[in-house]
C-alpha positions as CSV (number, residue, x, y, z in Angstrom):
1,M,-107.5,-107.6,-11.0
2,K,-107.4,-104.6,-13.0
3,L,-107.4,-101.3,-11.5
4,L,-109.8,-98.8,-12.2
5,R,-108.1,-96.0,-14.2
6,R,-107.6,-92.9,-13.8
7,K,-108.9,-89.4,-15.0
8,E,-105.9,-88.9,-16.4
9,G,-102.5,-90.1,-17.0
10,P,-101.6,-93.7,-16.5
11,S,-103.6,-96.4,-14.9
12,L,-102.4,-97.8,-11.0
13,D,-101.4,-101.1,-13.1
14,S,-99.2,-99.3,-14.8
15,R,-97.4,-97.2,-12.4
16,L,-97.1,-100.4,-10.1
17,A,-95.5,-102.6,-12.6
18,A,-93.3,-99.3,-13.4
19,L,-92.3,-99.0,-9.8
20,R,-91.3,-102.7,-10.0
21,E,-89.3,-102.2,-13.3
22,A,-87.3,-99.4,-11.5
23,A,-86.9,-101.1,-8.4
24,E,-85.4,-104.1,-10.6
25,L,-82.9,-101.4,-12.8
26,A,-82.2,-100.2,-9.8
27,E,-80.6,-103.5,-7.6
28,G,-77.1,-103.0,-7.2
29,R,-76.6,-99.2,-8.6
30,L,-78.9,-97.5,-5.2
31,P,-78.5,-98.3,-1.4
32,E,-80.1,-101.4,-1.1
33,Q,-82.1,-99.6,2.0
34,V,-83.5,-97.5,-0.6
35,V,-84.5,-100.4,-3.1
36,S,-86.1,-102.6,-0.9
37,G,-88.2,-99.5,0.4
38,A,-89.6,-99.1,-2.7
39,R,-90.1,-103.1,-3.7
40,A,-91.8,-103.4,0.4
41,V,-94.7,-100.3,-1.3
42,A,-95.0,-102.1,-4.6
43,D,-95.5,-105.3,-2.5
44,R,-98.2,-103.8,-0.3
45,A,-99.8,-101.5,-3.2
46,G,-99.9,-105.3,-5.2
47,V,-101.7,-107.0,-1.9
48,R,-104.3,-103.9,-1.4
49,R,-105.6,-103.6,-4.9
50,E,-106.5,-107.2,-4.4
51,L,-108.6,-106.8,-1.5
52,S,-111.8,-105.1,-0.9
53,I,-111.8,-102.0,-3.1
54,E,-115.5,-102.0,-1.6
55,H,-114.7,-101.0,1.5
56,T,-112.4,-97.2,3.1
57,V,-109.8,-97.7,6.0
58,A,-109.1,-94.9,8.1
59,A,-107.4,-94.4,10.9
60,L,-107.8,-92.3,13.9
61,A,-103.8,-91.0,14.3
62,G,-102.8,-89.1,17.4
63,A,-100.9,-88.1,20.7
64,T,-101.7,-89.5,24.5
65,G,-105.2,-87.2,25.5
66,S,-105.3,-86.4,22.2
67,G,-109.0,-87.4,22.5
68,K,-108.7,-90.6,20.0
69,S,-110.6,-93.6,21.5
70,S,-113.4,-90.2,22.4
71,L,-113.8,-89.4,18.5
72,Y,-113.7,-93.1,17.4
73,N,-116.9,-93.4,20.1
74,A,-118.9,-90.8,19.0
75,L,-118.2,-91.5,15.0
76,A,-119.4,-95.0,16.1
77,G,-121.9,-94.4,17.9
78,Q,-121.5,-96.4,20.9
79,D,-118.5,-96.5,23.6
80,L,-116.5,-99.0,21.6
81,A,-113.0,-97.7,23.1
82,D,-112.3,-97.2,26.8
83,V,-111.4,-94.0,27.6
84,G,-108.3,-92.3,29.4
85,V,-107.3,-88.8,30.5
86,T,-103.5,-88.8,30.8
87,R,-102.1,-92.2,30.2
88,P,-102.7,-93.9,27.0
89,T,-105.7,-96.7,26.7
90,T,-105.4,-98.1,23.8
91,S,-102.6,-101.1,23.7
92,A,-103.6,-102.4,20.0
93,A,-105.6,-101.1,17.2
94,Q,-109.4,-102.3,17.1
95,A,-112.2,-101.9,14.1
96,A,-115.1,-100.2,13.6
97,L,-117.4,-101.1,10.8
98,W,-120.1,-99.6,9.0
99,D,-121.5,-102.9,6.7
100,G,-118.5,-105.0,7.1
101,D,-119.8,-107.3,4.9
102,G,-116.5,-108.6,3.4
103,A,-113.6,-106.5,5.0
104,G,-112.1,-110.0,7.1
105,P,-109.7,-110.4,4.2
106,L,-108.5,-106.8,4.5
107,L,-108.4,-106.8,8.3
108,D,-107.1,-110.2,8.3
109,W,-104.1,-108.4,6.3
110,L,-104.0,-105.5,8.1
111,D,-104.0,-107.8,11.8
112,V,-106.5,-106.1,13.1
113,P,-107.9,-108.7,15.0
114,K,-110.5,-106.6,17.5
115,R,-113.8,-105.6,15.4
116,H,-116.9,-104.2,16.3
117,A,-119.8,-103.4,13.4
118,A,-120.9,-99.3,14.5
119,D,-124.4,-98.6,15.5
120,G,-125.6,-96.5,12.9
121,H,-129.0,-96.1,13.8
122,A,-128.3,-95.5,17.8
123,D,-129.0,-92.2,18.4
124,H,-126.6,-90.7,21.1
125,A,-127.4,-87.2,21.2
126,D,-128.3,-85.2,17.8
127,T,-124.7,-85.5,15.9
128,R,-125.0,-88.8,16.4
129,T,-128.3,-89.6,14.1
130,D,-127.1,-88.9,11.1
131,A,-124.9,-91.8,11.5
132,G,-126.7,-94.8,9.8
133,A,-126.1,-96.4,6.1
134,D,-124.2,-93.4,4.5
135,L,-121.1,-94.5,6.0
136,S,-121.7,-98.3,4.5
137,G,-118.4,-99.6,3.3
138,L,-116.2,-97.7,6.4
139,V,-113.5,-99.6,8.1
140,L,-112.4,-97.1,11.5
141,L,-109.7,-97.8,12.9
142,D,-108.3,-96.6,16.6
143,L,-104.7,-96.4,16.7
144,P,-102.3,-96.7,20.0
145,D,-100.8,-93.4,20.2
146,H,-97.6,-92.3,18.4
147,D,-96.4,-91.1,20.9
148,S,-96.6,-93.8,23.5
149,I,-93.7,-94.9,26.2
150,R,-94.2,-98.3,25.2
151,L,-92.3,-99.3,21.8
152,S,-94.9,-101.9,21.1
153,H,-97.5,-99.1,20.1
154,R,-95.4,-96.9,18.6
155,L,-94.5,-99.9,16.5
156,E,-97.9,-100.5,15.9
157,V,-98.8,-96.7,14.5
158,D,-96.2,-97.1,12.5
159,R,-97.2,-100.0,10.5
160,L,-100.5,-99.2,10.4
161,V,-100.5,-95.8,8.9
162,E,-98.5,-97.3,6.1
163,Q,-101.5,-99.2,5.3
164,V,-104.8,-97.3,6.4
165,D,-106.4,-96.0,2.9
166,L,-107.7,-92.8,5.1
167,L,-105.3,-90.6,7.3
168,I,-107.6,-88.6,10.6
169,W,-104.5,-86.8,12.5
170,V,-106.0,-86.0,16.0
171,V,-104.1,-82.8,17.9
172,D,-105.3,-81.3,20.9
173,P,-105.4,-77.6,21.9
174,Q,-101.9,-78.3,24.1
175,K,-99.7,-80.4,21.6
176,Y,-100.9,-79.9,18.1
177,A,-97.3,-78.0,17.9
178,D,-95.7,-81.2,18.9
179,A,-92.3,-81.4,16.9
180,A,-92.4,-85.3,16.9
181,L,-96.1,-85.6,15.1
182,H,-94.7,-82.7,12.6
183,E,-91.3,-84.1,11.8
184,R,-91.8,-87.8,12.3
185,Y,-95.3,-88.4,10.2
186,L,-97.1,-84.7,8.9
187,R,-94.1,-83.6,6.9
188,P,-93.2,-86.8,5.7
189,L,-96.0,-87.4,4.1
190,A,-96.7,-84.5,2.4
191,G,-97.1,-85.9,-0.8
192,H,-100.0,-88.0,0.9
193,R,-102.3,-85.0,1.8
194,D,-105.0,-86.4,-0.8
195,V,-106.1,-89.2,2.1
196,M,-105.0,-87.0,5.1
197,L,-107.7,-84.8,7.5
198,V,-106.4,-82.9,10.3
199,V,-108.9,-82.6,13.5
200,L,-108.5,-80.1,16.1
201,N,-110.4,-81.9,19.0
202,Q,-111.4,-80.8,22.5
203,V,-112.4,-77.2,21.0
204,D,-114.5,-76.7,23.9
205,R,-112.0,-76.4,26.2
206,L,-111.7,-72.9,24.2
207,P,-113.2,-69.6,24.0
208,A,-114.1,-69.1,19.9
209,P,-111.6,-66.8,19.9
210,A,-108.6,-68.9,20.9
211,V,-110.1,-71.7,18.6
212,E,-110.0,-69.5,15.4
213,R,-106.6,-68.9,16.5
214,C,-105.4,-72.0,17.3
215,L,-106.4,-73.4,13.4
216,A,-105.2,-70.3,12.1
217,D,-101.8,-71.4,14.4
218,L,-102.5,-75.3,12.5
219,R,-103.3,-74.1,9.0
220,R,-99.8,-72.4,9.1
221,L,-97.9,-75.3,10.5
222,L,-99.4,-77.8,7.7
223,D,-98.2,-75.0,4.9
224,E,-95.5,-75.5,6.1
225,D,-95.4,-79.5,6.3
226,G,-96.0,-79.4,3.0
227,L,-99.5,-80.1,3.6
228,A,-101.6,-77.3,2.1
229,G,-105.0,-77.9,1.1
230,V,-105.7,-81.1,3.6
231,P,-108.7,-80.1,5.1
232,V,-108.7,-79.2,9.4
233,L,-112.1,-79.7,11.2
234,A,-112.5,-78.3,15.2
235,V,-114.4,-81.0,17.0
236,S,-115.4,-81.8,20.6
237,A,-116.3,-85.1,20.7
238,R,-117.5,-84.4,24.2
239,T,-120.3,-82.1,23.3
240,G,-120.2,-83.4,19.9
241,E,-119.4,-79.9,17.9
242,G,-118.3,-80.5,14.7
243,V,-118.8,-84.4,14.5
244,R,-121.2,-83.3,11.6
245,E,-119.5,-82.2,9.6
246,L,-116.4,-84.6,9.9
247,R,-119.1,-87.2,9.4
248,S,-120.2,-85.8,6.8
249,L,-116.9,-85.5,5.2
250,L,-116.1,-89.4,5.7
251,R,-119.1,-90.1,4.1
252,E,-118.1,-88.2,1.2
253,R,-114.9,-89.7,1.2
254,V,-116.6,-93.6,1.5
255,A,-119.1,-92.7,-1.1
256,E,-116.4,-91.7,-3.6
257,R,-114.6,-95.5,-3.1
258,A,-111.2,-93.6,-4.3
259,S,-109.4,-93.4,-1.0
260,W,-107.6,-96.7,-1.3
261,S,-106.7,-95.6,-4.9
262,A,-105.4,-92.6,-3.9
263,R,-103.7,-93.6,-1.2
264,L,-101.7,-96.1,-3.4
265,A,-100.7,-93.5,-6.1
266,A,-99.3,-91.4,-3.0
267,D,-97.1,-94.0,-2.3
268,I,-96.6,-95.3,-5.6
269,T,-95.4,-91.3,-6.3
270,A,-93.7,-91.7,-2.9
271,A,-91.2,-94.6,-3.1
272,A,-90.5,-93.2,-7.0
273,D,-89.6,-89.9,-5.2
274,H,-87.1,-92.1,-2.7
275,L,-85.6,-93.7,-5.7
276,A,-84.8,-90.7,-8.1
277,P,-82.0,-88.4,-6.4
278,P,-82.9,-84.5,-7.0
279,E,-79.9,-84.6,-9.3
280,A,-81.9,-87.3,-11.3
281,R,-84.5,-84.7,-12.8
282,G,-82.2,-83.6,-15.5
283,E,-80.9,-85.0,-18.8
284,P,-77.6,-86.9,-19.4
285,V,-75.8,-84.3,-21.2
286,A,-72.6,-86.5,-23.3
287,A,-72.5,-85.5,-26.6
288,T,-72.7,-87.7,-29.7
289,K,-68.7,-85.7,-30.3
290,R,-67.7,-85.9,-27.1
291,M,-68.3,-89.7,-27.0
292,Q,-67.2,-89.8,-30.6
293,G,-64.3,-88.6,-29.7
294,A,-63.6,-90.6,-26.6
295,E,-63.9,-93.5,-28.8
296,R,-61.0,-92.8,-31.2
297,T,-58.9,-91.8,-28.0
298,L,-59.7,-95.1,-27.1
299,T,-59.2,-97.0,-30.4
300,G,-55.6,-95.0,-30.8
301,A,-54.5,-96.5,-27.0
302,L,-55.5,-99.8,-27.7
303,S,-53.8,-99.9,-31.4
304,T,-50.8,-98.4,-29.9
305,A,-51.0,-100.9,-27.1
306,A,-51.9,-103.9,-29.2
307,G,-48.2,-103.1,-31.2
308,V,-50.4,-101.9,-34.6
309,P,-47.5,-100.1,-36.2
310,L,-45.2,-102.7,-35.8
311,V,-47.9,-105.2,-37.3
312,V,-48.7,-102.9,-40.0
313,Q,-44.5,-102.3,-40.8
314,A,-44.4,-106.4,-40.5
315,V,-47.1,-106.6,-42.8
316,A,-45.4,-104.3,-45.3
317,K,-41.8,-106.9,-45.3
318,G,-44.0,-109.9,-44.8
319,H,-45.2,-109.4,-48.4
320,R,-42.3,-108.0,-50.2
321,H,-40.5,-111.3,-48.3
322,R,-43.1,-113.6,-49.8
323,A,-43.3,-112.0,-53.2
324,V,-39.6,-112.1,-53.7
325,V,-39.8,-115.8,-52.6
326,A,-42.3,-116.2,-54.9
327,T,-41.4,-114.4,-58.0
328,G,-37.5,-114.0,-57.5
329,W,-35.0,-115.5,-59.7
330,P,-35.2,-118.9,-59.1
331,L,-31.2,-119.4,-58.6
332,T,-31.0,-116.9,-55.8
333,R,-34.8,-117.2,-54.2
334,W,-33.3,-119.7,-52.0
335,V,-31.3,-117.6,-49.9
336,R,-34.2,-115.1,-49.3
337,R,-36.2,-118.7,-48.2
338,L,-33.3,-118.3,-44.8
339,R,-34.9,-115.5,-43.7
340,P,-37.5,-115.7,-41.6
341,D,-40.7,-114.4,-42.2
342,P,-41.4,-110.8,-40.2
343,L,-45.1,-112.2,-39.8
344,R,-44.5,-115.7,-39.1
345,R,-41.8,-113.8,-36.3
346,L,-45.1,-112.2,-35.0
347,R,-46.9,-116.1,-35.2
348,I,-49.5,-114.3,-37.3
349,G,-50.5,-115.7,-40.4
350,G,-48.3,-118.6,-40.4
351,I,-48.7,-122.7,-39.7
352,P,-48.3,-123.1,-36.0
353,H,-44.9,-124.2,-35.5
354,D,-45.2,-127.1,-33.1
355,R,-48.2,-128.2,-30.7
356,R,-47.8,-125.9,-28.1
357,D,-48.2,-123.1,-30.3
358,R,-51.4,-124.3,-31.9
359,E,-52.8,-124.9,-28.2
360,D,-52.1,-121.4,-27.6
361,R,-53.2,-119.9,-30.5
362,Q,-56.6,-122.1,-30.4
363,I,-57.0,-120.7,-26.6
364,V,-56.1,-117.2,-26.6
365,G,-54.7,-116.5,-29.7
366,R,-51.8,-115.1,-28.7
367,T,-49.4,-113.4,-31.0
368,S,-45.6,-112.6,-30.1
369,V,-46.3,-108.6,-30.5
370,P,-44.5,-107.0,-27.3
371,A,-46.1,-106.2,-24.4
372,A,-47.6,-103.0,-24.0
373,S,-45.4,-100.7,-22.1
374,A,-46.2,-99.5,-18.8
375,V,-47.0,-95.9,-20.4
376,Q,-49.0,-97.6,-23.3
377,R,-51.0,-99.1,-20.8
378,A,-51.2,-96.2,-18.8
379,Q,-52.9,-94.1,-22.2
380,V,-55.2,-97.6,-22.2
381,E,-56.1,-96.7,-18.7
382,T,-57.1,-93.1,-19.4
383,A,-58.8,-93.9,-22.2
384,I,-61.1,-96.2,-20.6
385,R,-61.5,-93.7,-17.8
386,D,-61.8,-90.9,-20.3
387,V,-64.8,-92.4,-22.1
388,G,-66.4,-93.6,-18.6
389,E,-66.3,-90.0,-17.5
390,V,-68.0,-88.2,-20.7
391,A,-71.0,-91.0,-20.5
392,A,-71.3,-90.2,-17.0
393,A,-71.8,-86.9,-17.4
394,G,-74.8,-85.5,-15.7
395,L,-76.0,-88.2,-14.8
396,P,-77.3,-88.3,-10.8
397,G,-74.2,-89.8,-8.4
398,P,-74.9,-93.3,-8.2
399,W,-75.8,-94.0,-11.9
400,A,-72.2,-92.1,-13.0
401,A,-70.6,-94.2,-10.7
402,S,-72.6,-96.6,-12.3
403,V,-71.5,-95.9,-15.7
404,R,-67.6,-95.1,-14.8
405,E,-67.8,-98.9,-13.4
406,A,-69.3,-100.4,-16.8
407,G,-66.6,-99.0,-18.3
408,R,-64.2,-100.7,-17.1
409,S,-65.7,-103.7,-16.0
410,R,-64.2,-106.1,-19.0
411,A,-60.7,-104.2,-18.9
412,G,-59.1,-107.5,-18.1
413,E,-60.2,-108.8,-21.3
414,L,-59.0,-105.9,-23.5
415,T,-55.1,-107.4,-23.7
416,D,-56.6,-111.3,-25.2
417,A,-59.6,-109.7,-27.0
418,V,-57.0,-107.2,-28.6
419,D,-55.1,-109.4,-29.4
420,R,-56.6,-111.9,-30.7
421,A,-58.5,-109.1,-33.3
422,V,-55.2,-108.4,-34.5
423,A,-53.9,-112.5,-35.3
424,T,-57.4,-112.6,-37.1
425,T,-57.4,-109.8,-38.7
426,S,-53.7,-109.7,-39.7
427,A,-53.9,-113.5,-41.1
428,G,-55.8,-111.9,-44.4
429,A,-52.4,-109.8,-45.1
430,T,-50.4,-114.0,-46.0
431,R,-52.6,-114.4,-48.6
432,R,-50.5,-114.2,-52.2
433,P,-51.9,-112.2,-54.8
434,R,-52.6,-114.4,-58.1
435,W,-50.1,-112.3,-60.3
436,W,-47.2,-114.0,-57.7
437,R,-47.9,-117.4,-59.8
438,A,-48.1,-116.3,-62.8
439,V,-44.1,-114.3,-62.4
440,N,-43.6,-118.0,-60.7
441,V,-44.7,-120.1,-64.1
442,L,-42.8,-116.9,-66.1
443,Q,-39.5,-117.1,-63.9
444,W,-39.3,-120.9,-64.3
445,L,-39.9,-120.8,-68.0
446,V,-37.0,-118.7,-68.5
447,F,-34.9,-120.4,-66.1
448,A,-35.4,-123.2,-67.9
449,T,-34.8,-121.3,-71.4
450,M,-31.5,-120.7,-69.4
451,L,-30.9,-124.2,-68.4
452,A,-30.9,-125.3,-72.3
453,G,-28.8,-122.4,-73.3
454,V,-26.4,-124.1,-70.8
455,L,-26.8,-128.0,-72.3
456,W,-26.4,-126.7,-75.0
457,L,-23.6,-124.9,-74.7
458,G,-22.3,-128.3,-72.4
459,G,-22.7,-130.4,-75.3
460,L,-20.9,-128.4,-77.7
461,F,-18.0,-128.2,-74.9
462,A,-18.2,-132.1,-74.6
463,M,-18.0,-132.4,-78.7
464,D,-15.1,-130.4,-79.0
465,Y,-13.1,-132.0,-76.4
466,L,-14.0,-135.2,-77.6
467,R,-13.0,-133.8,-81.3
468,L,-16.1,-134.9,-82.8
469,P,-17.3,-132.5,-85.5
470,Q,-19.0,-130.1,-84.7
471,P,-22.9,-130.5,-85.7
472,P,-24.3,-126.3,-87.5
473,L,-25.3,-123.8,-85.1
474,P,-27.6,-121.8,-85.7
475,T,-27.2,-118.0,-84.8
476,V,-29.4,-114.9,-84.0
477,G,-27.8,-112.6,-86.1
478,V,-24.4,-113.4,-85.0
479,V,-24.8,-114.3,-81.5
480,P,-25.3,-118.4,-81.6
481,W,-28.8,-119.9,-80.3
482,P,-27.4,-121.6,-77.3
483,T,-25.5,-118.0,-75.7
484,A,-28.7,-116.3,-77.0
485,L,-30.8,-118.9,-74.4
486,L,-28.0,-118.7,-72.0
487,V,-27.8,-115.2,-71.7
488,G,-31.3,-114.2,-72.3
489,G,-32.7,-116.3,-70.0
490,A,-30.7,-114.7,-67.3
491,L,-31.3,-111.2,-68.2
492,A,-34.5,-111.8,-68.3
493,G,-35.0,-113.8,-65.1
494,V,-33.2,-110.9,-63.3
495,V,-35.5,-108.5,-65.0
496,I,-38.6,-109.9,-64.4
497,A,-37.6,-110.7,-60.7
498,L,-36.3,-106.7,-59.9
499,L,-39.7,-105.4,-61.7
500,S,-41.8,-108.4,-59.2
501,R,-39.6,-106.4,-56.3
502,L,-40.9,-103.0,-57.0
503,A,-44.4,-104.5,-57.9
504,A,-44.3,-106.3,-54.2
505,W,-42.9,-103.2,-53.2
506,A,-45.8,-101.1,-53.4
507,G,-48.3,-103.9,-53.6
508,G,-47.0,-104.1,-49.6
509,R,-47.3,-100.4,-48.9
510,R,-50.8,-100.7,-49.7
511,R,-51.9,-103.9,-48.2
512,A,-49.7,-102.3,-45.3
513,R,-52.8,-99.4,-45.8
514,R,-55.5,-101.7,-45.9
515,T,-54.1,-103.7,-43.1
516,A,-53.7,-100.5,-40.5
517,K,-57.7,-99.4,-42.0
518,A,-58.9,-103.3,-40.6
519,L,-57.2,-103.7,-37.4
520,R,-58.1,-100.2,-36.8
521,T,-61.9,-101.1,-36.9
522,A,-61.5,-104.2,-35.5
523,I,-59.8,-103.2,-32.3
524,G,-62.1,-100.3,-32.6
525,Q,-64.6,-103.7,-32.7
526,V,-63.0,-104.8,-29.3
527,G,-63.2,-101.4,-27.7
528,R,-67.2,-100.9,-28.1
529,E,-67.5,-104.5,-27.3
530,Y,-65.7,-104.3,-23.8
531,V,-65.4,-100.8,-23.0
532,L,-68.2,-98.9,-25.1
533,G,-71.0,-101.9,-25.0
534,P,-71.3,-101.8,-21.6
535,V,-71.0,-97.8,-21.0
536,E,-73.9,-98.0,-23.4
537,T,-76.5,-100.7,-21.8
538,E,-76.0,-98.9,-18.6
539,L,-76.9,-95.7,-20.1
540,A,-80.0,-97.5,-21.8
541,A,-80.6,-98.8,-17.8
542,Y,-80.4,-95.7,-16.9
543,A,-82.0,-94.0,-19.5
544,R,-84.9,-96.6,-18.6
545,F,-84.9,-95.9,-15.3
546,A,-85.7,-92.9,-15.5
547,E,-88.7,-93.6,-17.8
548,T,-90.6,-95.6,-15.5
549,L,-89.7,-93.3,-12.6
550,D,-91.8,-90.7,-14.7
551,L,-94.6,-93.2,-15.1
552,A,-94.5,-94.9,-11.4
553,R,-94.5,-90.9,-10.5
554,G,-98.2,-90.5,-13.5
555,R,-96.3,-88.6,-16.2
556,T,-96.8,-89.5,-19.5
């Protein structure tokens, strides 16, 4: 069943849904007692809205001797409740019903088995002549005394005070200022002023001036309790004074059929207020620039702890090492192969050496970069803490603690995640430029030329040794071709190797810069995923929590 929409603000349905969502968001972040209290209010409101909205449940509550039962009988038009003078006579709540058809499930939910049909047509003095059908839909409860010496009586009062639609507090001239009433009930229910009446009973015992003074003092006490505007009536159940006015006020409330929704709205607002600590009313003050600064600090600390400077240096050296192997003079490049590749030493970008190496890299992508020092780990922890502090600035205590904890929640996974990022990002640093292949082909052609010169000269030497006639020997100017091929090939190979080294040195620097930038980006992404991500999720949860609280309070 959809609730009627209020004239202003969100509907009760949307406010109730917002309270439930706020309680879910507060789970694990706010005290369990507060969260469970909000859920209890939401559950209770959900049940009440499904029951009869054609009936208004009003309860007469008061202290021992205040005359609740007498007033109950006067309003009902017959003696339904036993009346006592100095001791409590009401041990369990009972109900008087005006046109009670359909009120059964509502009273079952209230757990009030004792029910009476009010005598709306009985003529008990002039105060009762209009007790009839004008009150149709009223369910009037007579509660036990809230100050009873019996715990069961007080618990019954507390239970029904939380459930009824309209509260009528009956006080007497002797105990209207009782601290137990004001501190335990009236002051905590200040937000329910729209569904509350206060009746000063037994005014027939006082002269008129004393009644006015009592009413004025009672008004003052109620204002101090935060109940300004709550109607206060002077009544005498014994003589009937003021009963007509009380019945008229009840008639208006019952005719409106709005007390039940006003009570639910007040309950939802109170529960939302309990969920929100006072400092939660402000907005978070974590500035974007401060967050960006904390993120840069975190990325820098993670990069240092991950050995990025060492990796970048290895990228440059490794590039030059592989360039020499690929483009060096074929007669000497084998010497370079005897040296270890700097990146292979860090187990980056190379082929795993053995089965264990492959398994390690499949599990966590481990490199052989030296582990972070104690100082570097402390810098990372400080950077994580700074992120949490900046993000938590301006949040209420429980949510600030939750944001800080979110920043640390995945700190244990950072080491492996950063190592994987280093291994994955640096792997691209081993790609071979295309010009290496072209230069390698050229070197081998030059080497073949030199080898041809060597073989040619070797043949000539053998023929001379065997005293064979020498064939015609072509020349390049004055230099024989075999010598030109040998010397020219050797010189060309060395020159090409030197030029390739210069190109490799410049390429290594460029590749190191690109790798450093890529590593910082990758490590920054890890920081966002493992530190900033949980923090932002928590901040989004708080923002949604604040939004649902405003909606639950009826604010748009």
